[in-house]
Residue, then its C-alpha position, 0 to 999 in steps of 0.5 A: m500500500t503506497h503512501k498516496l493510497l493510505l493518505a487518501l484512505a485517511k482523508k476518506y475514512d478519517t483516523p484512527l484507521y486500520v487498513y488491510d490488504s487482502s493481496k498480502i494475505e493471499s500471498q502469505y497463504n500461498r507462501i506457506t502452502s507452497a513451502f509444504s507442497k510435497v505433503p499430500n494432505l495439508k490443511i492451514n487453519y487461520a487463527v481467528k484471534a489474530l484478526s476476526n473481522i468477518n470479511v477477513l474470514k471470508v477472504f480465508k474461506k475463498l482461499n480454502s483455509g480452515l479456521d482455528t478458534v479459541s472461543v465459541q463466539e469465534v466458532q459462531l463467527g466462522l460459521k456466519a462467514g460461511f465455513d463448514a463446521n468440519d473446517i473449524i477446530f476449537t482450541p480453547n484454554g481454561v474454558s468450562l466443559e459447558e463451552i466445549e459442549q456448545a462447540k461440540d453441538l455446533g459440529v466443530q473439531i474439539n481440541i482439549d488441553n486439560i486432563s480434568i476436562l478430557e476425562q469429563f468430556g470423554q465420560k459424557h461424549p466418548k464417541t465425539p472425536v477429540c484432539i489433544r494439545i500437548n505441551p512439549h516443554i520447548m521454548a521455540g518462540g520469542n520472549s516469555k510473554i509470547s512463548v507458550g510451550h515452556i514448562d510453566s505454561k498454562f497451555g497444553i497437557s505436559i508431555h510427561q503426562l502422556p501415560h495419564i492421557h492414555r489411561v483416561v482414553e482407555n477408561t472412557g473409550m474416547h476416540i482421539n483423532g488428532i494431536h497438537m502443539h503450539t510453542g508460541s509466537d515469533i519462532y525464528d529458530v527452525d531447529a528448535f521448532l523441529r526439536a519440538t515436532e520430534i516430541l510430538f511425533n513420538a507422542a503421535e506414535t502412541f495413538k493408533d487412530l490419528e487422522y492429523i497432527d497439528f504443529g501450531s504456528g507462531f512463525k515470525v514475520p519481519y517488523k523492520e528492515g533487516d529483521i529476522e523471520t521464520d525461514i518457512e521454506e527451510l522449515g517446509k523442506k525439512l518438516s515435509k520430509r520428516f512428516n512424510d517419512f513418519c506417515k510411511d512408518f505409521g502406515k497411514d497418510l495423515t493430515l499435516m495442520f498449521e494454525p498461523g495467524k500473525f504470519l498470514v495477516s500481520e504484514a497485511g495491516k497498516f494503522l493510520a493516526n493523525v498527529n494532534v500535537v508536537k510537544q518538546t520537553t527538556s529531553t524529548v520531542f513527543a508526537g501525540v496522536d489521536t490514538g493510544m493503547n486503547h487501539l494498539i496495545r501491543p507495544m505496552f503489552y508485549d514490548a512489540y515493535h511497530h515501524i512508524d512512517n510519516i506518510s505526510n512528509p516522506k521526504g522530510k529531514e529525519r528527527f528523533y521522536s517518541v510517539v505517544g497516545y492520548i490515553c491517560e496512561t503512559d502509552t508510548l507507541g514508539a520511543n526515541r524513533r527516527i522519523k521524517e520530521i513530524r508536524e501537527g496534522d501529519v498522518l503516521s502509519f504503523s506497520n505490522a498492524g494486521a495481527y493482534c491489533f484491532s482484535m485487542a482494542s478497547n473502549y478505555n477512557s471511553r474512546y471509540r474503537p476505530a474503523e476498519v477498511l479492506i483493500h480487495d481487488g483494487k477497491d477499498y471497502l469499509i468493513r467496520k464502522r467507526e464507533t459512536m457514543e451510541d455504541i459506548l452506551k448500547n449495553q449500559e442500563s440507566i437507572t434512577i439515582 
């Protein structure tokens, strides 16, 4: 997306504004499917939590993707977007048995990561196929906030509890048709990820009725020029051969699954904000924008980096700025950044805004959540209206005080 296009969209739809490019989503989807083209049965399940707008889900439906969901509401979104129930996997964490049963009744694939729930579900619904989420105890991702496969993680059933899993399965007579892991986000060490897959392969050998193995995702994308990323082509080459060899030894052609979110949509998104004020203190030049942690919390939550461009003054002289929000908190979106000279009224563009950005937005400080626009086949479409005061008050009940 060019600066000219983004500026035109900011003028047309106002700021703050999320903009997504479906062509980038498609190219990333094709990249991962090409990397694993030598696997006879491959299924990519887009992680809905990354960006859940129903129109984005329709893009994935057109690409023949499946969906990975973590709440019954995401399941319902997927069904409303036109997905068949058998193309949706439900991979929650810490939810009640009742919510899992709701998902079962909607006909989707169930994935369980807790022995207690596994036993309860197996006793009540032994004929319903179930996938088991294993914690391999491997730190294959980035920092501890986004790595979920380590020994202290709340996610998954410990690989060391495999005998307990089998006892539950034997006692309940339940049918295990899949095995799954997810080590976390920002995986850049292919060899570390492959070590985790070996743990999953060893566990898979002990289940004779498997139909698929789900290796999760968390593949890293670049956040700035020269940044490291997951070499998906190298991973595809190495894991495809290992998977095909495993299937041969297993005596059955299983399906290889992934559940990418960030890899598919992060780079497809831009977030546009208007500069309200340029404020110089004794040590810092602040650029205050018409957004904040209520719309883009990742820098505060994960110490995430989003590259910032001044698309209103692309040829200006570079200066150092701290870009901050209008929320009554320390909501620094980018500290001490080298950016083309910023003037009040300029539009700043934040990169890698497709994943875990709008989906984590809130109404903190009673601010409206922003609009969303999708660029598809060369046209721009408003896919979410900007909120109004009516939206803020919609579910509040007024009483007489």
